[in-house]
C-alpha positions in Angstrom: 0.0 0.0 0.0 1.4 3.4 -1.1 1.8 6.0 1.6 -0.7 8.8 1.6 0.7 12.2 1.1 -0.9 15.6 1.8 -1.0 17.6 -1.3 -1.2 21.3 -1.2 -4.5 22.8 -2.0 -4.9 24.4 -5.2 -6.4 28.0 -5.1 -10.1 28.3 -5.6 -9.7 29.9 -9.1 -7.7 27.0 -10.5 -10.1 24.6 -9.1 -12.9 26.2 -10.9 -11.1 26.3 -14.1 -10.3 22.4 -13.8 -13.8 21.8 -13.0 -15.0 23.8 -16.2 -12.5 22.0 -18.4 -13.9 18.7 -17.2 -17.3 19.4 -17.7 -17.0 21.6 -21.0 -14.1 20.3 -22.9 -12.5 22.4 -25.5 -12.3 21.3 -29.1 -8.9 20.0 -30.1 -6.8 22.0 -32.5 -4.7 21.1 -35.7 -1.0 21.9 -36.3 -2.0 25.3 -37.7 -4.0 26.0 -34.7 -7.3 25.8 -36.4 -10.2 23.6 -34.7 -9.7 20.0 -35.9 -12.7 18.5 -37.5 -14.7 15.9 -35.6 -14.7 12.3 -37.3 -18.0 12.6 -38.6 -17.1 15.8 -40.5 -14.8 14.2 -43.1 -16.4 12.8 -46.3 -15.9 9.2 -46.9 -13.6 8.0 -49.6 -16.2 6.2 -51.7 -15.6 4.6 -55.0 -17.4 7.5 -56.9 -15.5 10.4 -54.9 -12.0 8.8 -55.7 -12.9 8.2 -59.2 -14.2 11.9 -59.6 -11.1 13.2 -58.0 -9.0 10.9 -60.6 -10.9 12.4 -63.5 -10.3 15.9 -62.6 -6.7 15.0 -61.8 -6.0 13.9 -65.3 -7.9 16.6 -67.5 -6.2 15.6 -70.8 -7.0 12.0 -70.8 -10.5 12.8 -69.4 -11.1 15.2 -72.0 -10.0 12.9 -74.8 -12.1 10.1 -73.8 -14.9 12.4 -73.3 -14.6 14.0 -76.7 -14.7 10.4 -78.3 -17.9 9.6 -76.4 -19.5 12.9 -77.3 -18.7 12.6 -81.0 -20.0 8.8 -81.1 -23.2 9.9 -79.1 -23.6 13.0 -81.7 -23.4 10.8 -84.6 -25.8 8.1 -83.2 -28.3 10.6 -81.8 -28.3 12.5 -85.1 -28.6 9.3 -87.3 -31.5 8.3 -85.0 -33.3 11.3 -85.2 -32.9 12.1 -88.9 -34.0 8.5 -89.5 -37.1 8.9 -87.4 -38.0 12.3 -89.3 -37.5 10.8 -92.5 -39.9 7.9 -91.7 -42.4 10.3 -90.2 -41.9 12.2 -93.7 -42.5 9.1 -95.7 -45.8 8.3 -93.6 -47.0 11.7 -94.1 -46.2 11.5 -97.9 -48.3 8.2 -97.9 -51.2 9.7 -96.1 -51.4 12.8 -98.2 -50.5 11.3 -101.6 -54.4 10.9 -102.6 -53.6 10.5 -106.3 -52.6 7.3 -108.0 -51.4 8.7 -111.1 -50.2 12.2 -112.3 -50.2 13.3 -115.9 -47.7 16.0 -116.6 -46.1 17.4 -119.9 -43.3 15.3 -121.5 -40.1 15.4 -119.7 -41.4 16.9 -116.5 -41.8 13.7 -114.3 -38.7 14.4 -112.4 -39.6 17.9 -111.8 -43.0 17.2 -110.4 -41.3 14.8 -108.0 -39.0 17.5 -106.9 -42.0 20.0 -106.4 -43.8 17.5 -104.1 -40.6 16.1 -102.2 -38.4 19.0 -102.1 -40.1 22.1 -103.2 -37.8 22.9 -105.8 -39.6 25.7 -107.7 -40.7 24.7 -111.2 -42.8 26.2 -113.9 -44.3 24.1 -116.7 -47.5 23.9 -118.8 -49.9 21.4 -119.9 -53.0 21.9 -122.3 -55.8 22.3 -119.8 -58.3 20.7 -122.5 -56.6 17.3 -121.6 -58.4 17.4 -118.2 -61.8 16.8 -119.8 -60.3 13.7 -121.6 -58.8 12.3 -118.4 -62.2 12.7 -116.6 -63.9 10.6 -119.1 -61.5 7.7 -119.1 -63.0 4.6 -118.0 -61.7 3.6 -114.4 -61.1 7.2 -113.3 -62.9 8.2 -110.1 -61.7 11.6 -109.9 -59.2 13.9 -111.7 -58.3 17.7 -110.8 -55.7 20.0 -112.5 -53.0 22.2 -110.9 -50.8 25.0 -112.0 -47.4 25.4 -110.8 -45.6 28.9 -111.0 -42.2 29.5 -109.7 -42.0 33.0 -107.9 -39.3 35.6 -108.2 -37.7 36.4 -105.1 -40.1 37.7 -102.4 -39.9 39.3 -98.9 -41.4 36.3 -97.4 -38.5 34.0 -98.4 -34.8 34.0 -99.0 -35.2 32.1 -102.3 -37.7 31.5 -104.9 -41.0 29.6 -103.8 -43.5 27.5 -105.5 -47.0 28.9 -106.3 -49.6 26.1 -106.7 -53.0 26.9 -108.1 -55.7 24.4 -107.3 -59.4 24.0 -108.2 -61.0 23.7 -104.8 -64.3 22.4 -106.4 -62.6 19.4 -107.9 -59.2 19.0 -106.0 -59.1 15.8 -103.8 -55.5 15.8 -102.6 -54.7 19.3 -101.2 -58.0 21.0 -100.8 -58.9 18.5 -97.8 -56.1 19.9 -95.5 -56.4 23.3 -96.9 -60.0 23.4 -95.1 -58.3 23.0 -91.8 -56.0 25.9 -92.5 -58.6 28.5 -93.5 -62.2 29.3 -92.4 -63.7 29.5 -95.8 -62.6 28.6 -99.5 -59.9 30.7 -101.3 -61.0 33.6 -103.4 -59.3 36.4 -105.2 -55.7 37.0 -103.9 -56.2 34.8 -101.0 -53.4 32.4 -100.3 -52.7 29.7 -97.8 -49.0 29.2 -97.0 -46.9 26.3 -96.1 -45.3 26.1 -92.6 -41.7 27.4 -93.7 -43.2 30.6 -95.3 -42.9 33.7 -93.3 -45.8 35.9 -92.7 -48.7 36.5 -90.1 -52.3 35.5 -91.1 -53.8 38.7 -92.5 -50.4 40.1 -93.7 -49.8 40.5 -97.5 -47.0 38.9 -99.7 -46.0 40.5 -103.1 -45.4 38.3 -106.3 -45.2 39.9 -109.7 -46.1 43.3 -108.4 -49.4 41.8 -107.1 -50.4 41.4 -103.4 -51.7 38.2 -101.8 -53.2 38.2 -98.5 -52.5 35.1 -96.1 -55.7 33.5 -94.8 -54.2 30.4 -93.6 -51.2 28.5 -92.7 -50.8 24.5 -93.3 -49.5 22.3 -90.5 -46.0 20.9 -91.1 -46.2 18.0 -93.7 -42.4 17.1 -94.1 -43.2 17.5 -97.9 -42.2 20.2 -100.5 -45.7 21.6 -99.7 -44.2 23.4 -96.5 -42.4 25.8 -99.0 -45.2 26.4 -101.2 -48.0 28.9 -101.4 -51.5 27.8 -102.5 -53.9 29.9 -104.4 -56.9 29.5 -106.6 -56.4 28.6 -110.3 -57.7 32.1 -111.6 -54.9 33.7 -109.1 -52.1 31.5 -110.3 -53.0 32.1 -113.8 -52.6 35.9 -113.4 -49.2 35.4 -111.8 -48.5 33.1 -114.7 -49.1 36.0 -117.2 -46.8 38.2 -115.4 -44.2 35.4 -115.2 -44.6 34.4 -118.8 -45.8 37.4 -120.9 -45.2 35.3 -124.0 -47.8 32.7 -123.1 -50.4 35.3 -121.7 -53.0 34.1 -124.5 -52.8 30.6 -123.4 -52.8 30.9 -120.0 -56.4 30.8 -119.4 -56.4 27.1 -120.3 -53.2 26.0 -119.1 -52.4 23.4 -116.1 -49.1 21.8 -115.0 -50.3 18.6 -113.9 -53.5 16.6 -113.8 -54.1 14.5 -110.6 -56.0 11.3 -111.1 -57.6 8.8 -108.6 -58.7 5.6 -109.9 -61.8 3.5 -109.0 -60.9 0.5 -106.5 -59.5 -2.6 -108.1 -58.4 -0.4 -111.4 -54.7 -0.6 -112.1 -53.5 3.0 -112.7 -51.4 1.6 -115.8 -54.5 0.6 -117.6 -55.8 4.2 -117.4 -52.4 5.5 -118.7 -52.5 3.1 -121.5 -56.1 4.1 -122.4 -55.0 8.0 -122.5 -52.3 7.1 -124.8 -54.5 5.3 -127.0 -57.0 8.0 -127.3 -54.3 10.8 -127.8 -52.2 8.7 -130.3 -49.4 10.7 -132.0 -50.6 13.8 -130.2 -49.6 12.5 -126.8 -47.0 14.6 -125.4 -47.2 13.5 -121.8 -45.4 11.6 -119.0 -46.9 9.6 -116.2 -45.8 9.5 -112.7 -47.4 6.6 -110.6 -47.6 7.3 -106.9 -46.7 3.6 -106.2 -43.4 3.9 -108.0 -42.7 7.3 -106.5 -43.4 5.8 -102.9 -41.2 2.8 -103.6 -38.2 5.1 -104.9 -38.5 7.2 -102.1 -38.3 4.4 -99.5 -35.5 3.0 -101.3 -33.7 6.4 -101.0 -34.4 6.5 -97.3 -32.7 3.2 -96.7 -29.8 4.3 -98.4 -29.5 7.4 -96.5 -30.1 5.4 -93.2 -27.6 2.8 -94.0 -24.9 5.6 -94.7 -25.7 7.3 -91.2 -25.5 4.2 -89.3 -22.4 2.8 -91.1 -20.8 6.3 -90.4 -21.7 5.9 -86.8 -20.7 2.3 -86.5 -17.2 3.0 -88.2 -16.5 5.6 -85.8 -17.6 3.5 -82.8 -15.0 1.0 -83.7 -12.5 3.2 -84.4 -13.3 5.0 -81.0 -13.1 1.6 -79.2 -9.5 1.1 -80.5 -8.5 4.4 -79.4 -10.0 3.9 -75.9 -8.3 0.5 -75.7 -4.9 2.0 -76.4 -5.5 4.8 -74.1 -6.4 2.6 -71.1 -3.6 0.1 -72.0 -1.1 2.8 -71.5 -2.9 4.3 -68.4 -2.6 0.8 -66.7 1.1 1.0 -67.1 1.4 4.6 -65.9 -0.8 4.0 -62.9 0.2 0.4 -61.4 1.9 1.9 -58.6 -1.2 4.1 -57.6 -3.4 1.0 -57.8 -0.9 -0.9 -55.8 -0.6 1.6 -53.4 -4.6 1.7 -52.8 -4.3 -2.2 -52.3 -1.7 -1.8 -49.9 -4.0 0.7 -47.9 -6.5 -2.0 -47.5 -8.7 -1.4 -50.8 -9.8 -4.8 -52.2 -9.4 -5.8 -55.6 -13.1 -5.2 -56.4 -12.7 -1.4 -54.9 -10.0 -0.8 -57.0 -11.6 -2.2 -60.3 -14.6 -0.3 -59.2 -12.8 3.0 -59.3 -11.6 2.4 -62.7 -15.0 1.6 -64.0 -16.5 4.5 -62.2 -14.0 6.8 -63.9 -14.9 5.6 -67.4 -18.6 5.9 -66.3 -18.4 9.6 -65.3 -16.3 10.3 -68.5 -18.8 8.7 -70.8 -21.8 10.2 -69.1 -20.4 13.8 -69.5 -19.3 13.2 -73.0 -22.8 11.6 -73.8 -24.6 14.6 -72.4 -22.4 16.9 -74.6 -22.9 14.8 -77.6 -26.6 14.8 -77.1 -27.0 18.5 -76.5 -24.9 19.3 -79.6 -27.0 17.0 -81.8 -30.5 18.4 -80.4 -28.9 21.9 -81.1 -28.0 21.3 -84.7 -31.0 19.3 -85.6 -33.3 21.9 -84.1 -31.7 24.9 -85.8 -30.8 23.4 -89.2 -33.8 21.0 -89.9 -34.6 22.9 -93.1 -31.1 22.8 -94.6 -31.0 19.1 -93.6 -34.3 18.4 -95.4 -33.2 20.0 -98.4 -29.8 18.4 -98.5 -31.4 14.9 -98.3 -34.1 15.6 -100.8 -36.7 13.5 -98.9 -39.8 14.2 -97.0 -38.7 15.3 -93.4 -41.0 15.8 -90.6 -40.7 15.9 -86.8 -41.6 12.6 -85.5 -43.9 11.8 -82.4 -42.7 12.0 -79.0 -42.2 8.4 -78.4 -39.9 8.2 -81.4 -37.4 10.7 -80.2 -37.6 9.4 -76.6 -36.4 6.0 -77.9 -33.8 7.6 -79.9 -32.5 9.4 -76.9 -32.7 6.5 -74.6 -30.8 4.3 -77.1 -28.1 6.9 -77.9 -27.5 7.7 -74.2 -27.3 4.1 -73.1 -24.7 3.3 -76.0 -22.8 6.5 -75.3 -22.6 5.7 -71.5 -21.7 2.2 -71.9 -18.9 2.6 -74.5 -16.1 3.9 -72.3 -16.7 1.5 -69.4 -16.6 -1.3 -72.0 -13.4 -0.1 -73.4 -11.9 0.0 -69.9 -12.9 -3.6 -69.0 -9.7 -5.1 -70.2 -7.6 -2.8 -68.2 -9.9 -3.3 -65.0 -9.5 -7.1 -65.4 -5.6 -6.7 -65.4 -5.8 -4.6 -62.3 -7.7 -7.1 -60.5 -5.0 -9.9 -61.4 -2.0 -7.8 -60.7 0.1 -8.5 -57.6 0.6 -5.2 -55.4 4.0 -6.5 -53.6 5.5 -7.4 -56.9 4.4 -3.8 -58.3 5.7 -1.9 -55.5 8.9 -3.9 -55.0 9.7 -3.1 -58.7 9.1 0.4 -58.4 
């Protein structure tokens, strides 16, 4: 037993300070004299936080991989959206192509297809008396004439536009949708404009020194009609006289095309053969069959789609090779880093997870940039794209672009992680002690 000893009593003020320090302990301080953080205040080093720090610490490599992911996603989403727009345009063409055959002047078959599909302005004339002959042919259900006049540059547009004169009394192709665009039938110099034509309803446009009042606007069709202006046959003929003064006397009977719908079960070729038989040597016409135009358009669509997806697939293959090379050299460069993490207690799965998380972060950011750029380009240059492709081009339903978005994002996000898998596998198999001893 230790001997007891009488210790001198502390002054009252010191005893009071000791008591306060025991009941109210002061926070500890770090070397700099600042209060140290409690254990719960430190952010845990999760797989994601380590991966995010690694991405920011290697900006050049991260930007390179992110740029590759962005370009691939841009190409893929653009291809998917253009394809969806073209398919919507083809569907619109099929729904609105109410004529089975079009009768046009000799040599003008390609031009009328350009008017319908691409709105390439054209002016050509057909003897209007031919309409009476066509209407009386056996097998013909309906027939109506249209007149095409190519305008001069007008204030509504930066280029020439197509003026189309129709007879609302007999027209069965365009007139049904014009009824939804205007409250009453066209008269005088009233016009209905396509979706691409500038001008508010009630304002006027000027062609050939004549003013035309806008009374309606068509909903988007994805066809050449979006860049066209519709008016009565009389108004179109007045414009035609101004456009072709040398044909002013003939303009009263002139048409550009006769649209024909045959009776159910009747082959349009039979009707065209019958017309040729009646006209004999005077026949100076061509026939454009709707079925042939649809099949030609569909074939062109398949070519455009195959080219776009081939380009996207080729870039993806090249991108995958580049990413594999980048990660191969990154493994050699970062062996000591990974070995140190293992030595500090990180499991193999943890280290592999860090590598995959880095790849996921990079691909996610790159995909977001690619999708954003693609959406920006497609929304601002849709008209240019439509004219360049030369096919019906119409914005699809919401479901179509959502599917394209989901597929593009998924492919973009998975690209970089898949390319990093071989490196992650090598990291998981490496021996930490050998790596540290070699360094």
